[in-house]
Backbone bond lengths (Angstrom), bond angles and torsions (degrees), N, CA, C in turn:
res aa  C-N    CA-C-N  psi(-1)  N-CA   C-N-CA  omega(-1)  CA-C   N-CA-C  phi
1 M - - - 1.458 - - 1.523 109.33 -
2 K 1.312 116.87 135.22 1.452 121.50 -177.05 1.526 110.76 -72.51
3 N 1.348 117.10 136.67 1.460 122.15 178.33 1.522 109.49 -83.84
4 N 1.334 116.61 114.77 1.462 121.02 -177.92 1.529 113.37 -103.29
5 I 1.329 117.96 12.84 1.470 121.21 179.94 1.525 109.43 -69.08
6 P 1.319 118.43 122.81 1.467 120.91 -178.41 1.530 111.50 -58.57
7 F 1.307 114.63 145.91 1.467 120.61 -179.72 1.528 111.24 -61.04
8 T 1.345 116.30 -35.95 1.476 118.97 -178.18 1.515 111.50 -63.26
9 L 1.360 117.30 -35.44 1.460 119.88 178.90 1.515 110.83 -68.16
10 I 1.325 115.27 -38.83 1.473 119.69 177.97 1.522 109.82 -62.61
11 T 1.342 115.33 -43.08 1.465 120.22 179.99 1.519 111.56 -62.45
12 C 1.352 116.33 -44.28 1.461 120.45 179.79 1.520 111.37 -63.70
13 A 1.347 115.40 -42.41 1.463 118.97 179.48 1.516 111.30 -62.42
14 A 1.333 115.25 -40.80 1.469 119.22 179.32 1.525 110.73 -64.31
15 S 1.337 116.16 -39.77 1.468 120.32 179.74 1.515 111.23 -64.16
16 L 1.335 115.91 -42.99 1.463 119.91 178.78 1.514 111.51 -63.16
17 L 1.351 115.50 -38.37 1.463 119.82 178.68 1.518 110.52 -63.26
18 I 1.344 116.20 -41.06 1.466 120.18 179.65 1.527 110.38 -63.56
19 I 1.351 115.46 -44.03 1.466 119.50 179.56 1.515 110.49 -62.34
20 F 1.352 116.96 -43.35 1.455 121.38 -179.28 1.524 110.61 -61.89
21 V 1.330 116.57 -45.25 1.467 120.69 -179.28 1.515 110.18 -64.55
22 A 1.349 117.00 -43.57 1.463 120.69 -178.94 1.521 111.04 -64.08
23 T 1.337 116.61 -42.56 1.461 120.54 179.02 1.518 110.99 -64.68
24 G 1.318 116.08 -44.18 1.459 119.86 178.59 1.507 111.84 -61.77
25 S 1.338 116.21 -38.77 1.458 120.64 178.55 1.518 110.63 -65.19
26 S 1.369 115.79 -41.03 1.460 119.92 179.06 1.520 111.33 -63.36
27 C 1.343 117.05 -42.45 1.465 120.63 178.64 1.520 111.13 -62.98
28 A 1.317 116.02 -40.93 1.466 120.42 179.89 1.518 110.54 -63.51
29 Q 1.351 116.27 -40.23 1.457 119.76 179.10 1.523 110.89 -63.85
30 E 1.358 117.13 -40.05 1.456 120.77 178.21 1.527 110.55 -62.41
31 Q 1.338 116.07 -41.37 1.456 120.01 -178.90 1.522 111.46 -66.55
32 E 1.324 116.99 -29.08 1.455 120.63 -178.33 1.527 112.64 -83.01
33 M 1.329 117.40 -10.29 1.457 120.67 -178.25 1.524 111.14 -69.50
34 K 1.325 115.31 156.13 1.449 122.79 176.37 1.531 108.87 -113.23
35 P 1.346 118.26 159.09 1.473 119.71 -179.49 1.527 112.87 -54.20
36 E 1.334 116.73 -39.00 1.464 119.79 -176.64 1.527 113.16 -69.34
37 D 1.329 117.40 -14.89 1.461 120.07 179.69 1.525 112.40 -66.56
38 T 1.317 117.45 -22.38 1.468 120.19 179.42 1.528 111.96 -110.49
39 E 1.324 117.14 15.40 1.459 120.77 175.84 1.529 109.71 -85.07
40 V 1.320 116.68 138.81 1.465 123.01 176.73 1.520 107.95 -120.60
41 W 1.317 117.41 129.85 1.467 121.30 -174.76 1.531 113.71 -109.82
42 E 1.308 117.96 -10.23 1.465 121.74 179.35 1.526 109.48 -142.90
43 P 1.335 117.80 152.20 1.471 127.59 -0.98 1.528 111.82 -78.57
44 V 1.319 115.48 148.78 1.466 121.11 178.45 1.530 108.30 -80.92
45 P 1.326 118.58 124.30 1.468 120.47 -178.52 1.521 111.83 -61.29
46 P 1.324 118.07 142.60 1.471 120.51 177.83 1.522 111.05 -66.41
47 K 1.318 116.13 146.99 1.459 120.84 178.34 1.520 110.17 -80.02
48 V 1.323 115.33 138.41 1.460 122.25 179.93 1.517 108.17 -130.77
49 D 1.339 116.85 129.93 1.459 120.74 175.24 1.527 108.04 -80.11
50 P 1.339 117.85 114.49 1.472 119.14 -176.25 1.516 114.09 -79.96
51 G 1.336 117.16 -5.17 1.452 120.03 -178.61 1.519 111.61 81.42
52 A 1.312 115.73 -170.56 1.459 120.96 -176.78 1.521 110.90 -69.24
53 F 1.330 115.34 152.05 1.459 120.46 179.59 1.525 110.77 -67.33
54 S 1.324 115.99 136.34 1.470 121.35 177.03 1.514 109.48 -117.58
55 P 1.333 118.17 120.20 1.461 120.45 177.84 1.523 110.84 -60.79
56 S 1.333 115.81 147.83 1.457 120.76 179.95 1.520 109.13 -129.34
57 P 1.348 117.22 87.64 1.472 119.66 -179.45 1.523 110.47 -66.16
58 P 1.326 117.31 151.19 1.461 120.22 -178.57 1.521 111.80 -67.94
59 P 1.330 117.54 140.14 1.471 119.75 174.50 1.519 110.66 -69.74
60 S 1.315 115.95 168.85 1.466 120.81 -171.39 1.528 113.52 -64.23
61 D 1.333 118.02 -26.76 1.462 119.75 -177.55 1.524 113.23 -98.90
62 A 1.337 117.16 11.31 1.469 120.84 -177.87 1.518 111.26 -83.03
63 T 1.318 115.27 152.90 1.461 121.95 169.24 1.524 107.13 -95.10
64 V 1.323 117.12 118.03 1.467 121.01 -179.93 1.522 108.21 -82.12
65 L 1.328 115.87 118.42 1.460 121.09 -178.07 1.523 112.45 -93.99
66 F 1.328 116.97 -24.59 1.471 119.56 175.39 1.521 109.30 -160.78
67 D 1.339 115.51 123.05 1.464 121.04 177.07 1.520 111.60 -122.35
68 G 1.338 116.26 10.55 1.452 120.67 178.02 1.512 114.05 98.94
69 S 1.332 117.65 -10.04 1.461 119.46 -173.43 1.529 113.05 -83.60
70 D 1.344 117.63 -43.40 1.463 119.68 -177.78 1.528 110.33 -165.04
71 F 1.338 114.98 -178.99 1.463 120.94 -179.94 1.532 111.17 -104.00
72 A 1.318 116.76 32.12 1.460 120.72 -173.98 1.529 112.78 -58.67
73 E 1.332 117.02 -28.78 1.463 120.48 -177.03 1.527 113.06 -94.48
74 W 1.345 117.01 2.84 1.460 120.28 -171.27 1.526 111.66 -125.81
75 Q 1.333 114.42 157.28 1.460 121.24 176.60 1.527 108.85 -155.22
76 T 1.334 115.47 166.83 1.456 120.16 172.77 1.522 108.71 -81.28
77 A 1.325 116.29 174.36 1.465 120.37 178.38 1.514 110.97 -61.22
78 E 1.332 116.89 -26.41 1.466 121.76 179.90 1.526 112.68 -87.36
79 G 1.345 116.55 -1.10 1.459 120.33 179.18 1.515 114.46 88.96
80 N 1.341 117.48 13.26 1.461 121.71 -178.98 1.528 111.54 -95.07
81 K 1.326 115.65 167.95 1.452 120.78 176.21 1.527 109.54 -68.30
82 P 1.325 118.30 134.79 1.463 121.24 179.70 1.527 112.81 -59.99
83 S 1.338 115.76 148.71 1.463 121.80 177.65 1.525 111.56 -103.49
84 W 1.328 117.38 13.01 1.451 120.03 176.09 1.532 109.52 -69.01
85 E 1.317 116.48 156.35 1.458 121.31 178.14 1.521 110.59 -75.67
86 S 1.307 116.40 145.93 1.455 121.79 175.43 1.523 108.12 -133.90
87 S 1.334 116.67 123.00 1.458 120.56 179.93 1.519 109.22 -151.42
88 D 1.330 115.48 146.22 1.462 121.32 -177.45 1.534 109.45 54.43
89 D 1.327 116.25 -113.91 1.460 119.95 -175.83 1.526 112.93 -114.75
90 H 1.343 116.96 11.14 1.459 118.21 -173.63 1.529 112.13 -137.31
91 M 1.327 115.39 167.72 1.458 121.95 173.40 1.522 108.59 -122.89
92 T 1.347 115.01 153.83 1.459 120.48 -174.79 1.521 110.22 -133.16
93 V 1.325 115.15 137.74 1.462 120.99 177.87 1.523 110.17 -58.77
94 V 1.314 116.60 134.49 1.462 122.43 171.39 1.526 107.00 -108.32
95 K 1.312 115.36 116.63 1.461 121.73 -174.63 1.523 112.27 -52.01
96 G 1.306 115.29 131.09 1.456 121.21 174.12 1.510 115.53 86.38
97 T 1.346 117.61 -2.34 1.466 119.75 -179.15 1.519 112.61 -89.87
98 G 1.336 116.88 -10.36 1.452 120.66 175.23 1.521 113.82 94.18
99 A 1.319 114.65 166.63 1.463 121.24 178.42 1.527 110.16 -68.11
100 I 1.329 114.90 159.86 1.462 119.51 172.90 1.527 108.05 -121.85
101 E 1.323 116.22 152.88 1.459 120.86 -177.13 1.522 110.41 -138.06
102 T 1.312 115.66 156.80 1.459 120.08 -179.78 1.530 110.21 -72.75
103 K 1.330 115.14 145.97 1.459 119.82 175.43 1.525 110.57 -69.79
104 K 1.327 115.48 -34.20 1.459 120.26 178.28 1.527 110.27 -84.42
105 E 1.311 115.03 153.39 1.461 120.97 178.89 1.524 109.33 -110.21
106 F 1.342 115.19 148.82 1.458 120.40 -174.61 1.522 110.70 -135.50
107 G 1.343 114.25 153.82 1.454 121.02 171.57 1.518 108.54 -102.41
108 S 1.331 117.61 -116.95 1.457 121.78 176.31 1.528 108.94 -73.92
109 V 1.338 116.75 135.90 1.460 120.67 -174.42 1.518 113.46 -145.16
110 Q 1.326 114.08 159.47 1.460 122.99 159.46 1.517 105.38 -104.65
111 L 1.329 117.01 123.20 1.460 121.59 -174.78 1.518 110.65 -125.58
112 H 1.337 115.82 130.55 1.466 121.33 175.14 1.520 108.76 -114.21
113 V 1.330 115.86 128.14 1.471 122.08 178.35 1.523 108.88 -137.75
114 E 1.325 116.52 132.27 1.462 120.81 172.07 1.520 108.07 -107.94
115 W 1.327 117.08 134.55 1.460 121.31 -175.31 1.524 110.63 -139.93
116 R 1.331 114.35 160.50 1.464 119.75 -177.60 1.519 109.65 -145.83
117 A 1.329 116.38 124.35 1.459 120.47 170.48 1.524 108.13 -75.24
118 P 1.337 118.83 146.10 1.470 119.99 -178.71 1.522 111.49 -60.85
119 E 1.341 115.70 143.61 1.466 120.09 -177.80 1.521 111.03 -63.52
120 K 1.338 116.38 -39.50 1.452 120.60 177.60 1.527 108.43 -96.79
121 I 1.306 115.99 111.06 1.460 120.74 -176.04 1.515 109.68 -121.24
122 E 1.305 115.99 134.31 1.457 121.73 174.44 1.515 108.81 -110.24
123 G 1.318 116.28 146.54 1.453 120.05 180.00 1.518 111.71 95.05
124 E 1.320 115.14 -170.62 1.457 120.61 -177.87 1.522 109.24 -150.27
125 G 1.324 115.02 173.90 1.459 119.67 177.33 1.510 112.40 58.54
126 Q 1.317 116.12 -127.21 1.458 121.90 -176.23 1.534 113.00 -73.91
127 G 1.326 117.21 -3.62 1.458 120.56 179.81 1.517 113.99 -92.77
128 R 1.334 117.60 4.55 1.462 120.54 -174.09 1.531 110.44 -107.76
129 G 1.327 115.57 96.45 1.460 119.97 175.35 1.513 113.09 65.60
130 N 1.313 116.65 44.06 1.464 121.42 -175.04 1.526 111.63 -86.87
131 S 1.314 116.02 130.79 1.451 123.71 169.08 1.524 106.29 -157.40
132 G 1.309 117.14 -168.12 1.453 119.35 179.67 1.512 110.91 -163.29
133 I 1.315 115.02 150.62 1.459 122.38 174.85 1.520 106.76 -109.07
134 F 1.329 115.99 114.89 1.458 120.47 -176.30 1.526 110.01 -103.13
135 L 1.310 116.00 119.42 1.458 122.99 175.62 1.516 107.82 -83.88
136 Q 1.327 115.90 127.43 1.463 122.37 -175.65 1.538 111.35 54.73
137 K 1.318 116.25 29.59 1.478 123.57 178.32 1.523 112.75 58.98
138 R 1.333 117.58 18.15 1.464 120.62 -173.87 1.531 114.22 -132.98
139 Y 1.314 116.65 -32.50 1.464 120.54 -168.59 1.527 108.56 -114.81
140 E 1.340 116.28 112.41 1.472 120.21 -168.54 1.518 114.12 -97.64
141 V 1.339 114.61 128.04 1.456 121.97 164.53 1.523 105.77 -96.78
142 Q 1.323 116.63 119.17 1.464 121.27 -171.79 1.527 112.47 -71.81
143 V 1.325 115.05 139.70 1.467 123.62 172.26 1.521 106.75 -116.41
144 L 1.328 117.29 126.16 1.473 120.94 -175.31 1.528 108.69 -167.16
145 D 1.325 116.44 147.79 1.465 119.53 170.30 1.523 107.85 -65.29
146 A 1.327 116.80 122.44 1.463 120.38 -177.86 1.519 112.17 -128.77
147 Y 1.341 116.29 16.22 1.463 118.63 -174.43 1.526 111.18 -70.38
148 N 1.301 117.08 -53.49 1.472 121.87 173.23 1.517 106.99 -139.64
149 N 1.293 116.08 69.97 1.459 120.92 -171.88 1.520 109.67 -144.67
150 E 1.318 116.17 107.38 1.461 120.62 -178.71 1.524 110.46 -79.10
151 T 1.317 116.32 129.59 1.454 122.70 176.22 1.518 107.71 -158.26
152 Y 1.314 117.33 176.93 1.471 118.91 177.13 1.523 108.32 -67.41
153 V 1.330 115.46 136.00 1.468 119.91 -167.50 1.528 113.20 -74.93
154 N 1.330 117.76 -19.26 1.471 117.82 173.81 1.525 110.57 -88.07
155 G 1.351 115.91 15.38 1.451 121.80 173.98 1.517 111.95 -133.48
156 M 1.335 117.02 8.46 1.465 120.94 178.84 1.525 109.44 -82.35
157 A 1.319 116.70 171.05 1.461 120.43 173.96 1.522 108.91 -56.98
158 G 1.325 115.85 144.70 1.453 119.94 -179.39 1.511 114.48 85.76
159 S 1.332 116.22 -5.66 1.470 118.92 178.75 1.523 110.55 -89.15
160 I 1.324 115.88 154.80 1.448 121.63 162.30 1.516 103.24 -87.91
161 Y 1.308 117.52 107.30 1.460 122.79 -160.56 1.528 113.07 -50.29
162 K 1.337 113.95 123.58 1.460 125.10 177.99 1.533 113.66 63.01
163 Q 1.360 115.89 15.17 1.464 118.40 179.29 1.524 113.49 -128.14
164 H 1.351 117.94 -48.42 1.463 119.67 -174.41 1.523 110.67 -133.76
165 I 1.327 115.30 125.90 1.461 123.27 177.07 1.534 108.61 -77.29
166 P 1.333 119.11 138.41 1.478 119.32 177.29 1.526 111.29 -66.72
167 L 1.325 115.49 151.73 1.462 120.96 179.66 1.520 111.66 -71.78
168 A 1.338 117.29 -22.15 1.465 122.02 -178.96 1.525 109.09 -154.23
169 N 1.324 115.25 158.99 1.466 121.93 173.88 1.522 107.48 -101.76
170 A 1.326 116.08 100.82 1.469 121.34 -176.35 1.524 111.58 -102.10
171 A 1.318 117.20 29.77 1.466 121.42 -173.90 1.521 113.10 -69.48
172 R 1.325 113.65 144.68 1.462 121.73 164.67 1.526 107.49 -99.20
173 P 1.332 118.50 162.81 1.461 120.53 -179.32 1.521 112.29 -60.14
174 A 1.329 116.41 152.65 1.460 121.04 174.72 1.522 109.62 -55.16
175 G 1.330 115.66 139.93 1.454 120.48 -177.60 1.511 112.98 96.37
176 E 1.338 117.58 -12.62 1.466 121.38 177.17 1.527 109.37 -103.21
177 W 1.325 116.12 149.15 1.458 121.04 -179.77 1.520 111.25 -73.35
178 Q 1.317 114.21 141.10 1.462 122.78 178.22 1.527 107.97 -127.09
179 S 1.308 116.65 161.76 1.462 119.49 179.79 1.522 111.28 -131.35
180 Y 1.318 114.64 144.70 1.459 122.71 169.48 1.524 108.06 -118.74
181 D 1.308 116.43 132.35 1.456 122.43 168.77 1.523 106.52 -119.66
182 I 1.314 114.91 114.26 1.461 122.38 -169.73 1.525 110.26 -115.55
183 I 1.318 115.85 130.97 1.461 121.73 168.39 1.524 106.34 -107.86
184 F 1.318 115.72 116.08 1.466 121.04 -178.11 1.523 109.65 -117.39
185 I 1.314 115.87 123.89 1.463 122.22 174.68 1.533 106.97 -105.44
186 A 1.305 116.11 115.36 1.465 121.26 -175.08 1.530 110.79 -67.42
187 P 1.327 116.92 149.49 1.468 119.78 176.47 1.524 110.54 -70.56
188 K 1.335 115.44 160.14 1.462 120.76 176.18 1.522 109.32 -124.10
189 F 1.321 114.67 143.38 1.455 120.92 -179.00 1.529 110.00 -125.58
190 A 1.317 115.11 145.57 1.463 120.61 176.31 1.524 109.58 -76.93
191 E 1.320 116.52 171.47 1.457 121.15 -179.18 1.524 112.39 -61.07
192 D 1.331 117.03 -30.38 1.462 120.01 179.55 1.523 112.81 -83.38
193 G 1.350 117.65 3.51 1.460 121.92 178.11 1.510 114.92 92.05
194 S 1.323 117.58 -5.50 1.463 120.28 179.33 1.527 110.56 -74.17
195 L 1.318 115.92 155.17 1.460 121.84 -177.47 1.518 110.28 -78.91
196 E 1.336 116.50 124.67 1.457 121.17 175.11 1.529 111.22 -91.95
197 S 1.333 116.32 -42.49 1.464 120.48 177.52 1.522 108.72 -151.01
198 P 1.337 117.83 135.53 1.467 120.78 -177.81 1.516 112.38 -76.10
199 A 1.322 115.93 163.99 1.460 121.44 173.39 1.529 109.16 -67.11
200 R 1.340 115.81 148.95 1.458 120.91 178.30 1.526 109.12 -134.50
201 V 1.327 115.80 148.27 1.466 120.83 -177.71 1.528 110.84 -136.79
202 T 1.316 114.91 135.79 1.455 122.84 166.31 1.526 106.33 -119.02
203 L 1.333 116.90 136.39 1.463 120.23 -175.12 1.521 111.38 -136.65
204 F 1.339 115.33 127.78 1.468 122.04 170.07 1.528 107.35 -106.94
205 W 1.330 115.73 124.83 1.464 122.28 179.86 1.520 107.45 -110.24
206 N 1.326 116.34 113.93 1.466 121.07 -175.66 1.531 111.03 53.61
207 G 1.336 115.45 37.06 1.450 120.76 177.93 1.511 115.12 84.63
208 V 1.330 117.52 -2.45 1.465 122.50 -178.04 1.531 109.17 -102.79
209 L 1.321 117.30 128.30 1.463 121.02 178.61 1.525 109.91 -68.67
210 V 1.329 116.87 118.96 1.467 119.93 -178.96 1.531 112.85 -122.54
211 Q 1.333 117.84 -14.43 1.465 121.99 172.18 1.525 106.61 -137.42
212 H 1.328 116.63 125.38 1.467 120.51 -175.19 1.524 110.83 -116.55
213 D 1.320 116.59 94.59 1.456 122.97 174.68 1.535 111.49 50.46
214 V 1.322 116.33 48.12 1.465 120.02 -178.70 1.531 110.48 -80.83
215 E 1.316 116.28 146.36 1.457 121.84 177.73 1.523 109.82 -90.79
216 L 1.316 116.42 134.01 1.459 121.48 178.80 1.528 109.23 -90.54
217 E 1.319 114.96 142.99 1.457 120.72 -178.28 1.521 112.39 -86.42
218 G 1.333 115.87 -6.09 1.455 121.42 -178.08 1.514 108.97 149.14
219 P 1.327 118.42 -176.36 1.465 121.55 177.29 1.520 111.90 -60.90
220 T 1.328 115.48 158.08 1.460 121.88 -179.19 1.522 111.50 -63.14
221 E 1.328 115.25 134.04 1.466 121.74 176.76 1.525 108.76 -126.76
222 Y 1.315 116.50 130.97 1.470 121.13 174.95 1.516 110.42 -77.86
223 I 1.325 116.64 -39.14 1.455 122.82 177.66 1.525 108.46 -121.65
224 G 1.314 116.76 131.56 1.450 120.24 178.15 1.514 113.24 88.62
225 H 1.324 114.57 -175.41 1.455 121.14 -175.31 1.528 111.22 -101.63
226 P 1.335 117.01 145.16 1.468 120.22 -178.85 1.526 112.01 -74.37
227 S 1.313 115.53 152.69 1.463 122.10 173.43 1.520 107.93 -156.34
228 Y 1.305 116.28 151.87 1.463 121.54 -175.08 1.525 112.50 -85.30
229 E 1.316 114.62 142.31 1.455 123.40 163.99 1.521 106.08 -129.96
230 A 1.318 116.68 138.60 1.463 120.76 -176.03 1.528 110.77 -56.54
231 H 1.325 115.63 138.59 1.465 121.01 176.13 1.514 108.80 -145.12
232 S 1.314 117.05 172.57 1.461 122.02 -177.25 1.523 110.40 -62.93
233 Q 1.323 116.10 154.72 1.454 121.33 -176.59 1.523 112.25 -69.27
234 K 1.332 116.88 -24.34 1.461 120.70 179.35 1.524 110.19 -126.09
235 A 1.333 115.44 145.72 1.467 121.34 177.62 1.523 108.31 -158.21
236 S 1.317 116.11 168.87 1.467 121.53 -176.13 1.523 111.78 -71.69
237 L 1.326 115.24 157.19 1.454 122.57 165.60 1.524 107.19 -87.65
238 M 1.326 117.79 149.51 1.456 120.25 -174.86 1.522 110.67 -138.48
239 L 1.342 115.95 140.43 1.459 122.84 173.35 1.520 108.08 -110.62
240 Q 1.310 117.03 133.10 1.458 123.08 -170.31 1.530 113.55 -87.79
241 D 1.303 115.64 141.05 1.470 122.41 166.70 1.518 107.08 -97.22
242 H 1.346 116.14 103.54 1.462 120.91 179.29 1.530 109.93 -111.51
243 S 1.327 115.14 28.59 1.474 122.94 175.82 1.526 114.26 71.08
244 N 1.325 118.05 9.20 1.462 121.43 176.63 1.528 109.72 -113.80
245 P 1.360 118.39 139.33 1.469 121.20 -177.02 1.523 113.12 -77.36
246 V 1.319 116.01 65.72 1.464 122.35 177.38 1.531 108.79 -80.54
247 S 1.318 116.46 142.13 1.468 121.41 -178.93 1.528 110.83 -109.19
248 F 1.344 115.21 151.88 1.461 122.24 178.70 1.526 109.30 -134.68
249 R 1.326 116.19 150.15 1.454 121.11 175.60 1.536 109.63 -156.90
250 N 1.332 115.35 172.45 1.463 122.89 174.33 1.530 111.72 43.06
251 I 1.322 115.50 63.31 1.465 120.97 -179.26 1.526 108.97 -104.01
252 W 1.320 115.93 121.46 1.457 119.35 176.49 1.530 110.41 -142.54
253 V 1.325 114.93 158.99 1.463 119.55 -173.35 1.527 109.45 -142.27
254 R 1.301 115.69 146.60 1.462 122.81 172.51 1.529 108.99 -124.68
255 G 1.307 116.19 124.97 1.445 119.21 175.83 1.515 110.60 -70.83
256 L 1.337 116.23 140.57 1.470 121.46 179.92 1.525 109.33 -108.00
257 A 1.315 116.42 143.55 1.463 120.67 178.14 1.524 109.28 -62.48
258 E 1.308 116.58 134.69 1.467 120.73 179.62 1.525 109.06 -67.53
259 E 1.309 115.14 141.09 1.465 120.19 -178.58 1.519 110.97 -73.20
């Protein structure tokens, strides 16, 4: 019997098969990757003495997310009251209780967070005062003791985890308060789900510029490479439970007009 299938259909089918095989191969490679495959150890950022700590009270138009009084602005992923400790003017991660997130959702923001690694730290590398600040629950600014602590530099404090190395190491010793001032520009997606503009971050660590309007490649990934999938324009901010008793205080946020 004569084959009457048009050549163009055969060509299209072959092209789709190639794309399918290539995509499947790429997914398999990602699954085979290990966490250390995306670790970067050089260049090591220069150390900078940030000077004495300077308090940063919230401006008049800020939303205060934590002032030490209660967890009114926070909840667990399940919508319950957080089980983290709260004393004096700060809150502290309680191991195994899970991350906490804001009840309110945000797009582009200016965010101020003060944090402290515990004075008595056991372990090394990623085990020393580890936590994280997740913008829109997806994009992590790393929190870690970095005063005298060797680790991969795209996972040290001040990094956009596994994506951007800080320009400098502005760490204070463990047990001392540190500050992050973050400018986050949320990503934008077209109606078909394609990326129109990536997320961008500027970060001041203890008053020192360590990330300057860097473009994010996608949400934070511990294993493999990041890539974007369309999501809502606004989402919660999240603080990570990484099993270390890291403390936070004086958290406030200002919403920024979308570009």
